[in-house]
N, CA, C and O of each residue as an XYZ file, in Angstrom:
692
protein
N       0.916     -1.243      0.036
C      -0.175     -0.114      0.081
C       0.999      1.310      0.237
O       1.979      1.340      0.981
N       0.548      2.369     -0.672
C       1.242      3.698     -0.865
C       1.099      4.503      0.653
O       1.949      5.303      1.042
N       0.172      4.233      1.242
C       0.161      4.663      2.299
C      -0.562      3.806      3.532
O      -1.375      2.912      3.296
N      -0.131      4.222      4.976
C      -0.694      3.282      5.717
C      -2.022      3.899      6.068
O      -2.281      5.096      5.946
N      -3.144      2.618      6.683
C      -4.640      3.291      6.806
C      -4.927      2.404      8.248
O      -4.358      1.416      8.711
N      -5.983      3.159      8.694
C      -6.465      2.401      9.780
C      -7.968      2.324      9.729
O      -8.643      3.291      9.376
N      -8.467      1.220     10.069
C      -9.934      0.897     10.039
C     -10.476      0.707     11.478
O      -9.867      0.236     12.439
N     -11.854      1.210     11.422
C     -12.519      1.078     12.847
C     -12.754     -0.280     13.221
O     -12.819     -1.108     12.313
N     -12.890     -0.643     14.386
C     -12.885     -2.117     14.900
C     -14.325     -2.597     14.526
O     -14.411     -3.824     14.462
N     -15.588     -1.839     14.237
C     -16.582     -2.174     14.080
C     -17.262     -1.165     12.815
O     -16.781     -0.069     12.528
N     -18.226     -1.647     12.271
C     -19.119     -0.816     11.149
C     -19.562      0.310     12.072
O     -19.445      0.202     13.293
N     -20.130      1.517     11.419
C     -20.931      2.633     11.892
C     -22.178      2.040     12.227
O     -22.783      1.344     11.412
N     -22.792      2.368     13.880
C     -24.079      2.032     14.388
C     -25.151      2.518     14.032
O     -24.871      3.393     13.212
N     -26.295      2.458     14.180
C     -27.402      3.129     14.358
C     -27.132      4.315     14.732
O     -27.082      5.323     14.027
N     -26.909      4.193     16.117
C     -26.636      5.135     17.457
C     -25.514      6.266     16.677
O     -25.562      7.496     16.664
N     -24.665      5.474     16.147
C     -23.350      7.057     15.732
C     -24.346      7.536     14.578
O     -24.607      8.723     14.768
N     -24.997      7.028     13.441
C     -25.487      7.725     12.573
C     -26.686      8.542     12.837
O     -27.002      9.557     12.216
N     -27.442      7.900     14.001
C     -28.548      9.047     14.020
C     -27.894     10.335     14.522
O     -28.229     11.344     13.903
N     -27.000     10.498     15.553
C     -26.083     11.292     16.124
C     -25.479     12.522     15.075
O     -25.160     13.670     15.383
N     -25.443     11.878     13.766
C     -24.769     12.441     12.765
C     -26.199     13.581     12.027
O     -26.321     14.747     11.652
N     -27.074     12.301     12.153
C     -28.497     13.006     11.185
C     -29.220     14.129     12.451
O     -29.969     14.973     11.959
N     -29.099     14.176     13.563
C     -29.457     15.074     14.481
C     -28.799     16.261     14.458
O     -29.305     17.377     14.347
N     -27.592     15.964     14.572
C     -26.496     17.272     14.483
C     -26.305     18.056     13.507
O     -25.870     19.206     13.557
N     -26.734     17.247     12.283
C     -26.606     18.150     10.904
C     -28.036     18.468     10.237
O     -28.113     19.063      9.162
N     -29.143     18.036     10.942
C     -30.695     18.193     10.611
C     -30.786     17.671      9.245
O     -31.717     18.008      8.512
N     -29.704     16.722      8.800
C     -29.542     16.054      7.311
C     -30.980     15.143      6.979
O     -31.195     14.077      7.555
N     -31.724     15.609      6.176
C     -32.662     14.454      6.258
C     -32.198     13.109      5.902
O     -31.160     12.951      5.260
N     -33.042     11.987      6.356
C     -32.232     10.637      6.207
C     -32.706     10.204      4.771
O     -33.621     10.857      4.271
N     -32.166      9.169      4.074
C     -32.285      8.723      2.372
C     -33.912      8.229      2.659
O     -34.372      7.628      3.629
N     -34.436      8.617      1.699
C     -35.707      7.548      1.138
C     -35.275      6.322      0.672
O     -34.850      6.457     -0.475
N     -35.216      5.423      0.984
C     -35.256      4.198      0.472
C     -36.418      3.301      0.762
O     -36.765      3.100      1.926
N     -37.049      2.741     -0.286
C     -38.665      2.352     -0.080
C     -38.465      0.668      0.461
O     -39.487      0.164      0.928
N     -37.140     -0.258      0.415
C     -37.240     -1.325      0.812
C     -36.715     -1.059      2.386
O     -36.607     -1.934      3.245
N     -36.468      0.124      2.520
C     -35.628      0.222      4.113
C     -36.722      0.851      5.099
O     -37.417      1.750      4.624
N     -36.919      0.504      6.289
C     -37.641      0.612      7.491
C     -37.549      0.950      8.821
O     -37.729     -0.112      9.416
N     -37.376      1.803      9.605
C     -37.098      1.987     10.636
C     -37.387      1.314     12.296
O     -38.345      0.578     12.530
N     -36.879      1.520     12.819
C     -37.262      0.259     14.285
C     -36.886      1.836     15.570
O     -37.641      1.821     16.542
N     -35.981      2.873     15.552
C     -35.790      3.657     16.782
C     -36.309      4.932     16.235
O     -36.395      5.699     17.194
N     -36.764      5.633     14.953
C     -37.171      7.080     15.102
C     -37.731      6.456     13.583
O     -37.310      5.590     12.816
N     -38.851      7.340     13.590
C     -40.011      7.548     12.633
C     -39.380      8.233     11.304
O     -39.910      8.245     10.193
N     -38.094      8.819     11.673
C     -37.682      9.949     10.678
C     -36.647      9.408      9.917
O     -36.261      9.941      8.876
N     -36.013      8.032     10.526
C     -35.355      7.593      9.809
C     -35.474      6.157      8.740
O     -36.487      5.473      8.889
N     -34.597      5.779      7.835
C     -34.895      5.022      6.901
C     -35.224      3.309      7.174
O     -36.036      2.651      6.524
N     -34.545      2.904      8.072
C     -34.490      1.451      8.224
C     -35.809      0.983      9.202
O     -36.098      1.485     10.288
N     -36.471     -0.036      8.556
C     -37.563     -0.269      9.215
C     -37.758     -1.924      9.957
O     -38.763     -2.349     10.526
N     -36.508     -2.606      9.735
C     -36.487     -3.991     10.527
C     -36.175     -3.618     11.767
O     -35.840     -2.509     12.184
N     -36.324     -4.732     12.377
C     -35.777     -4.693     13.984
C     -34.410     -4.576     14.128
O     -33.598     -5.491     13.996
N     -34.130     -3.190     14.457
C     -32.626     -3.165     15.021
C     -32.562     -2.431     16.465
O     -33.601     -2.220     17.091
N     -31.344     -2.069     16.942
C     -30.770     -1.123     17.699
C     -30.260     -0.490     17.911
O     -30.262     -0.269     16.700
N     -29.470      0.459     18.419
C     -28.381      1.441     18.305
C     -27.207      0.606     18.025
O     -26.304      1.074     17.330
N     -27.137     -0.489     18.459
C     -25.683     -1.148     18.321
C     -25.959     -1.965     17.220
O     -25.516     -3.111     17.296
N     -26.529     -1.681     16.302
C     -26.425     -2.881     15.221
C     -25.825     -1.597     13.914
O     -26.008     -0.380     13.956
N     -25.067     -2.428     12.807
C     -24.850     -1.428     11.750
C     -26.056     -1.014     10.902
O     -26.921     -1.727     10.394
N     -25.822      0.967     10.861
C     -26.577      1.323      9.851
C     -26.541      1.149      8.605
O     -25.578      1.099      7.840
N     -28.290      1.004      8.320
C     -28.526      0.210      6.867
C     -29.170      1.501      6.086
O     -29.433      2.572      6.634
N     -29.377      1.190      4.680
C     -29.964      2.165      3.918
C     -29.659      3.638      3.827
O     -30.394      4.617      3.703
N     -28.032      3.466      3.950
C     -27.382      5.017      3.469
C     -26.628      4.815      2.298
O     -25.913      3.865      1.979
N     -26.995      6.218      1.508
C     -26.441      6.365      0.161
C     -25.271      6.833     -0.045
O     -24.681      7.508      0.799
N     -24.879      6.590     -0.977
C     -22.944      7.102     -1.371
C     -23.007      8.020     -0.566
O     -22.554      7.901      0.572
N     -23.663      9.265     -1.065
C     -23.822     10.855     -0.447
C     -24.121     10.773      0.838
O     -23.637     11.674      1.524
N     -24.881      9.837      1.488
C     -25.141      9.832      3.011
C     -23.645      9.661      3.767
O     -23.124     10.334      4.656
N     -23.130      8.353      2.961
C     -21.895      7.778      3.625
C     -20.873      9.113      3.498
O     -20.401      9.544      4.550
N     -20.601      9.625      2.518
C     -19.835     10.872      2.291
C     -20.273     11.963      3.042
O     -19.422     12.842      3.183
N     -21.399     12.165      3.584
C     -21.389     13.687      4.314
C     -21.696     13.058      5.635
O     -22.241     13.833      6.422
N     -21.492     11.906      6.053
C     -21.232     11.509      7.810
C     -19.704     11.389      7.561
O     -19.095     11.862      8.520
N     -18.909     10.927      6.621
C     -17.566     11.372      6.780
C     -17.137     12.523      7.133
O     -16.503     12.801      8.151
N     -17.509     13.270      6.219
C     -17.089     14.465      6.537
C     -17.660     15.069      7.511
O     -17.058     16.089      7.849
N     -18.714     14.807      8.174
C     -19.239     15.146      9.344
C     -18.160     14.833     10.603
O     -17.795     15.638     11.460
N     -17.873     13.824     10.499
C     -17.207     12.721     11.691
C     -15.775     13.653     11.554
O     -15.252     14.110     12.570
N     -15.271     13.858     10.364
C     -14.024     14.882     10.331
C     -13.992     16.041     10.860
O     -12.878     16.458     11.179
N     -14.993     16.768     11.073
C     -15.463     17.901     11.770
C     -15.930     18.256     13.237
O     -16.338     19.279     13.786
N     -15.679     16.901     13.641
C     -15.638     16.251     14.996
C     -14.720     16.095     15.914
O     -14.711     16.296     17.128
N     -13.727     15.598     14.950
C     -12.448     14.830     15.498
C     -11.300     15.440     14.900
O     -11.356     16.276     13.998
N     -10.374     15.046     15.370
C      -8.849     15.353     14.138
C      -8.909     15.170     12.849
O      -8.284     15.855     12.040
N      -9.577     14.344     12.597
C     -10.193     13.936     10.919
C      -9.275     13.198     10.466
O      -8.449     12.719     11.242
N      -9.231     12.968      9.208
C      -8.301     11.726      8.541
C      -9.173     10.774      8.358
O      -8.576      9.904      7.724
N     -10.386     10.401      8.577
C     -11.816      9.688      8.235
C     -12.198      9.795      6.233
O     -12.667     10.614      5.442
N     -11.763      8.730      6.219
C     -12.395      8.094      4.468
C     -13.107      7.303      4.279
O     -13.193      6.701      5.349
N     -13.736      6.852      3.577
C     -14.151      5.361      2.589
C     -12.964      4.788      2.218
O     -12.069      5.457      1.701
N     -12.852      3.415      2.466
C     -11.803      2.531      2.130
C     -12.055      2.764      0.550
O     -12.952      3.400     -0.004
N     -10.753      1.897     -0.099
C     -10.792      1.782     -1.070
C     -10.963      0.335     -1.128
O     -10.806     -0.552     -0.288
N     -11.423      0.339     -2.662
C     -12.155     -1.308     -2.437
C     -10.762     -2.798     -1.889
O     -10.865     -3.796     -1.176
N      -9.482     -2.123     -2.776
C      -8.222     -2.780     -2.243
C      -8.001     -3.063     -0.974
O      -7.759     -4.189     -0.539
N      -8.097     -1.770     -0.164
C      -8.034     -1.732      1.448
C      -9.046     -2.598      1.900
O      -8.886     -3.580      2.624
N     -10.353     -2.069      1.311
C     -11.287     -3.077      2.206
C     -11.219     -4.810      2.247
O     -11.505     -5.556      3.184
N     -10.784     -5.110      1.022
C     -10.639     -6.450      0.571
C      -9.247     -7.203      1.578
O      -9.167     -8.372      1.957
N      -8.412     -6.235      1.777
C      -7.216     -6.762      2.810
C      -7.592     -6.758      4.205
O      -7.025     -7.551      4.957
N      -8.399     -6.037      4.613
C      -8.692     -5.581      5.602
C      -9.643     -6.830      6.034
O      -9.510     -7.493      7.063
N     -10.668     -7.014      4.989
C     -11.839     -8.156      5.395
C     -11.044     -9.345      5.575
O     -11.410    -10.141      6.439
N     -10.065     -9.576      4.926
C      -9.306    -11.304      4.877
C      -8.390    -10.972      5.948
O      -8.165    -12.081      6.433
N      -7.733    -10.140      6.607
C      -6.865     -9.975      7.430
C      -5.510    -10.440      7.158
O      -4.773    -10.867      8.047
N      -5.140    -10.348      5.781
C      -3.906    -11.185      5.620
C      -3.891    -12.276      4.802
O      -2.906    -12.556      4.118
N      -4.924    -12.933      4.813
C      -5.038    -14.495      4.222
C      -5.176    -14.295      2.904
O      -5.356    -13.153      2.482
N      -5.111    -15.395      2.048
C      -5.337    -15.495      0.739
C      -6.886    -16.274      0.547
O      -7.371    -16.447     -0.571
N      -7.349    -16.568      1.407
C      -9.062    -17.367      1.161
C      -9.938    -16.197      0.866
O      -9.647    -15.001      0.890
N     -10.944    -16.716      0.615
C     -11.956    -16.058      0.423
C     -12.776    -15.058      1.258
O     -13.347    -14.041      0.865
N     -12.682    -15.756      2.938
C     -12.831    -15.228      3.928
C     -11.615    -15.400      4.925
O     -10.662    -16.170      4.806
N     -11.791    -14.802      5.595
C     -10.615    -14.844      6.948
C     -10.605    -16.330      7.465
O      -9.531    -16.926      7.540
N     -11.798    -16.940      7.825
C     -11.773    -18.335      8.297
C     -11.524    -19.392      7.090
O     -11.732    -20.571      7.375
N     -11.233    -19.185      6.185
C     -11.527    -20.152      4.945
C     -11.988    -19.901      3.522
O     -11.938    -18.723      3.166
N     -12.346    -20.623      2.808
C     -12.842    -20.712      1.700
C     -14.649    -20.864      1.518
O     -15.287    -20.583      0.504
N     -15.046    -21.246      2.470
C     -16.735    -21.528      2.530
C     -17.463    -20.330      3.605
O     -16.990    -19.990      4.690
N     -18.656    -19.841      3.016
C     -19.204    -19.204      3.530
C     -19.786    -19.800      5.123
O     -20.176    -20.967      5.081
N     -19.852    -19.293      6.130
C     -20.309    -19.800      7.443
C     -20.958    -19.192      8.224
O     -20.578    -18.097      8.639
N     -22.245    -19.834      8.662
C     -23.195    -18.558      9.710
C     -22.851    -18.890     11.124
O     -23.588    -18.605     12.068
N     -21.082    -19.836     11.297
C     -20.359    -19.671     12.659
C     -19.794    -18.429     12.708
O     -19.459    -17.903     13.769
N     -19.643    -17.843     11.465
C     -18.274    -16.545     11.589
C     -19.331    -15.356     11.048
O     -18.680    -14.317     11.157
N     -20.282    -15.119     10.666
C     -20.914    -14.338      9.975
C     -22.459    -14.537      9.619
O     -22.913    -15.642      9.323
N     -23.243    -13.345      9.676
C     -24.518    -12.739      9.716
C     -24.368    -12.844      8.240
O     -23.409    -12.166      7.868
N     -25.175    -13.652      6.959
C     -24.912    -13.703      5.964
C     -26.344    -13.903      4.893
O     -26.245    -13.853      3.667
N     -27.705    -14.143      5.659
C     -29.030    -14.761      5.289
C     -28.630    -15.995      4.428
O     -27.652    -16.696      4.687
N     -29.420    -16.184      3.450
C     -30.185    -17.394      2.984
C     -28.611    -17.729      1.803
O     -28.041    -16.733      1.357
N     -28.214    -18.778      1.521
C     -27.338    -19.105      0.397
C     -28.038    -18.915     -1.159
O     -27.282    -18.824     -2.126
N     -29.365    -18.866     -1.324
C     -29.584    -18.412     -2.491
C     -30.380    -17.233     -2.114
O     -31.222    -17.262     -1.216
N     -30.021    -15.917     -3.006
C     -30.734    -14.735     -2.845
C     -32.151    -14.962     -2.727
O     -32.891    -15.674     -3.405
N     -32.371    -14.274     -1.809
C     -32.379    -12.822     -1.246
C     -32.994    -12.606      0.168
O     -33.684    -11.597      0.311
N     -32.831    -13.397      1.171
C     -34.115    -13.564      2.277
C     -32.681    -13.769      3.327
O     -31.557    -14.024      2.894
N     -33.029    -13.593      4.750
C     -32.506    -13.580      5.734
C     -32.698    -14.751      6.279
O     -33.803    -15.286      6.182
N     -31.550    -15.417      7.015
C     -31.713    -16.721      7.485
C     -30.937    -16.830      9.128
O     -29.955    -16.123      9.357
N     -31.424    -17.663     10.071
C     -30.835    -17.471     11.227
C     -30.071    -18.661     11.500
O     -30.756    -19.149     12.399
N     -29.516    -19.118     11.398
C     -28.720    -20.747     11.680
C     -27.548    -20.587     12.037
O     -26.785    -19.770     11.522
N     -27.121    -21.741     13.440
C     -25.605    -21.684     13.851
C     -25.430    -20.473     15.007
O     -26.144    -20.197     15.972
N     -24.519    -20.029     14.645
C     -23.985    -18.779     15.867
C     -24.891    -17.394     15.304
O     -25.123    -16.441     16.048
N     -25.375    -17.460     13.806
C     -26.031    -16.674     13.369
C     -27.420    -16.376     13.646
O     -28.201    -16.585     12.718
N     -27.861    -15.957     14.671
C     -29.031    -15.952     15.314
C     -30.442    -14.829     14.856
O     -31.627    -14.836     15.190
N     -29.661    -13.956     13.978
C     -30.596    -13.076     13.356
C     -30.734    -13.094     12.211
O     -29.782    -13.331     11.468
N     -32.287    -12.781     11.640
C     -32.439    -12.712     10.491
C     -32.035    -11.731      9.530
O     -31.665    -11.920      8.371
N     -32.195    -10.275     10.388
C     -31.373     -9.442      9.662
C     -30.197     -8.899      9.750
O     -29.245     -9.485      9.233
N     -30.067     -8.038     10.218
C     -28.696     -7.421     10.762
C     -28.429     -8.090     12.102
O     -29.370     -8.562     12.740
N     -27.089     -8.152     12.584
C     -26.663     -8.450     14.148
C     -25.818     -7.309     14.552
O     -24.960     -6.833     13.808
N     -26.088     -6.848     15.818
C     -25.357     -5.848     16.774
C     -23.645     -6.041     16.211
O     -22.987     -7.061     16.004
N     -23.386     -4.945     16.114
C     -21.637     -4.971     15.859
C     -20.925     -6.118     17.090
O     -21.249     -6.339     18.257
N     -19.827     -6.692     16.214
C     -19.125     -7.064     17.389
C     -19.661     -8.705     17.885
O     -19.164     -9.271     18.858
N     -20.723     -9.305     17.047
C     -21.528    -10.337     17.317
C     -20.775    -11.504     17.017
O     -21.097    -12.514     17.642
N     -19.854    -11.591     16.209
C     -18.569    -12.616     15.721
C     -17.526    -12.067     16.315
O     -17.308    -10.890     16.601
N     -16.849    -13.101     16.488
C     -14.969    -12.804     16.646
C     -14.721    -11.882     15.533
O     -15.276    -11.891     14.434
N     -13.593    -10.893     16.067
C     -12.336    -10.296     15.005
C     -12.066    -11.368     14.523
O     -12.161    -12.560     14.816
N     -11.457    -10.308     13.158
C     -10.827    -11.395     12.182
C      -8.988    -10.825     13.095
O      -8.881    -10.049     14.045
N      -7.794    -11.586     12.323
C      -6.698    -11.688     12.622
C      -6.108    -10.154     12.861
O      -5.093     -9.944     13.525
N      -6.611     -9.485     12.450
C      -6.373     -7.727     12.348
C      -7.594     -6.903     13.584
O      -7.761     -5.692     13.729
N      -8.228     -7.931     14.258
C      -8.992     -7.420     15.223
C     -10.344     -6.563     14.691
O     -10.937     -5.737     15.385
N     -10.656     -6.887     13.497
C     -12.026     -5.688     13.414
C     -13.073     -7.024     13.021
O     -12.922     -8.193     12.664
N     -14.138     -6.162     13.297
C     -15.310     -7.468     13.217
C     -16.369     -7.248     12.323
O     -16.674     -6.064     12.187
N     -16.850     -7.865     11.839
C     -18.225     -7.505     10.527
C     -17.905     -7.206      9.437
O     -18.673     -6.719      8.607
N     -16.329     -7.525      9.203
C     -16.336     -7.069      7.819
C     -16.992     -8.185      6.575
O     -16.914     -8.131      5.348
N     -17.431     -8.851      7.186
C     -17.775    -10.022      6.240
C     -19.422    -10.351      6.908
O     -19.720    -10.448      8.099
N     -20.288    -10.471      5.759
C     -21.687    -10.431      5.968
C     -22.112     -9.214      7.016
O     -21.458     -8.429      7.702
N     -23.462     -9.432      6.814
C     -24.463     -8.624      7.620
C     -24.714     -7.558      7.045
O     -25.937     -7.551      6.905
N     -24.141     -6.324      6.475
C     -24.673     -5.708      5.396
C     -23.803     -5.144      4.629
O     -22.660     -5.000      5.062
N     -24.209     -4.609      3.064
C     -23.152     -4.118      2.344
C     -22.428     -3.240      2.682
O     -22.976     -2.603      3.582
N     -21.393     -2.824      2.420
C     -20.657     -1.664      2.899
C     -20.042     -0.713      1.165
O     -19.849     -1.243      0.070
N     -19.897      0.660      1.520
C     -19.387      1.293      0.640
C     -17.510      1.252      0.540
O     -16.641      1.066      1.392
N     -17.478      1.510     -0.841
C     -15.971      1.809     -0.902
C     -15.727      2.877     -1.694
O     -16.839      3.204     -2.109
N     -14.820      3.697     -2.197
C     -14.135      4.494     -2.744
C     -14.803      3.966     -4.297
O     -15.474      4.882     -4.772
N     -14.784      2.859     -5.097
C     -15.069      2.489     -6.383
C     -16.009      1.281     -6.219
O     -16.094      0.488     -5.282
N     -16.794      1.360     -7.546
C     -17.795      0.230     -7.452
C     -17.060     -1.279     -8.054
O     -16.264     -1.259     -8.992
N     -17.411     -2.360     -7.455
C     -16.672     -3.615     -8.095
C     -17.754     -4.333     -9.179
O     -18.935     -4.187     -8.865
N     -17.534     -4.953    -10.191
C     -17.935     -5.742    -11.177
C     -17.277     -5.854    -12.563
O     -16.404     -5.115    -13.019
N     -17.914     -7.021    -13.207
C     -16.974     -7.674    -14.256
C     -15.433     -7.917    -13.781
O     -15.035     -8.720    -12.937
N     -14.775     -7.111    -14.468
C     -13.085     -7.721    -14.443
C     -12.656     -6.536    -13.257
O     -11.468     -6.264    -13.080
N     -13.527     -6.001    -12.627
C     -12.934     -4.933    -11.669
C     -11.818     -5.854    -10.600
O     -10.731     -5.315    -10.395
N     -11.983     -6.703    -10.186
C     -11.016     -7.330     -9.355
C      -9.786     -7.754     -9.946
O      -8.849     -8.100     -9.226
N      -9.698     -7.760    -11.280
C      -8.348     -7.848    -11.927
C      -7.687     -6.824    -12.284
O      -6.529     -6.982    -12.669
N      -8.204     -5.679    -12.243
C      -7.624     -4.130    -12.225
C      -7.280     -3.254    -10.839
O      -7.153     -2.030    -10.882
N      -7.133     -4.103     -9.486
C      -7.226     -3.419     -8.484
C      -5.660     -2.846     -8.447
O      -4.730     -3.578     -8.784
N      -5.453     -1.489     -8.013
C      -4.535     -0.862     -7.925
C      -3.633     -1.821     -6.613
O      -4.029     -1.932     -5.452
N      -2.290     -2.467     -7.217
C      -1.501     -2.664     -6.233
C      -0.921     -2.045     -4.978
O      -0.322     -2.600     -4.057
N      -1.241     -0.737     -5.153
C      -0.796      0.301     -4.125
C      -1.741      0.788     -3.046
O      -1.367      1.491     -2.107
N      -3.049      0.357     -3.239
C      -4.143      0.261     -2.340
C      -5.025      1.661     -2.614
O      -6.022      1.892     -1.930
N      -4.583      2.574     -3.667
C      -5.212      3.348     -4.356
C      -6.744      2.958     -4.839
O      -6.968      1.823     -5.261
N      -7.874      4.035     -4.749
C      -9.097      3.415     -5.361
C      -8.731      3.972     -6.992
O      -7.952      4.820     -7.427
N      -9.890      2.863     -7.739
C      -9.310      3.035     -9.013
C     -10.246      4.231     -9.746
O     -11.288      4.283     -9.093
N     -10.282      5.081    -10.698
C     -11.096      5.765    -11.340
C     -12.160      5.300    -12.094
O     -12.893      6.095    -12.683
């Protein structure tokens, strides 16, 4: 990687994101498939509590959150490049997942094997999202990098995208 980078141990929670919404008075994104649990003005509506990962956040929402977070702290926060995310998620392994090559409800909340419904099975007792840190951290000390929710990166993946990831970790245009 061209530069060192740090990653939060957990994903952004509902409680953390709600603080941003309230502090900035930014309207929550409107996503028809998302519903709320804590506040009728917020977009998620399956059962969640403040310690669950925030969902239904647009690219613009994520960028605004990072900008706000940098204004509230010493700064330096940004969304990871896909290369950085892949490296952090696998924690230095070369397997598909930090625990091996097979998805497992013992290690992550990921729903049904066939798209697109929830499934509680084994240690994965949540049909929808699980609270942060519900599964063990990877070798880098990061939790919830695999499963639970889709995550934004600086660029979109698809097609032959993985064949052209930057070896220095930077985001591809």
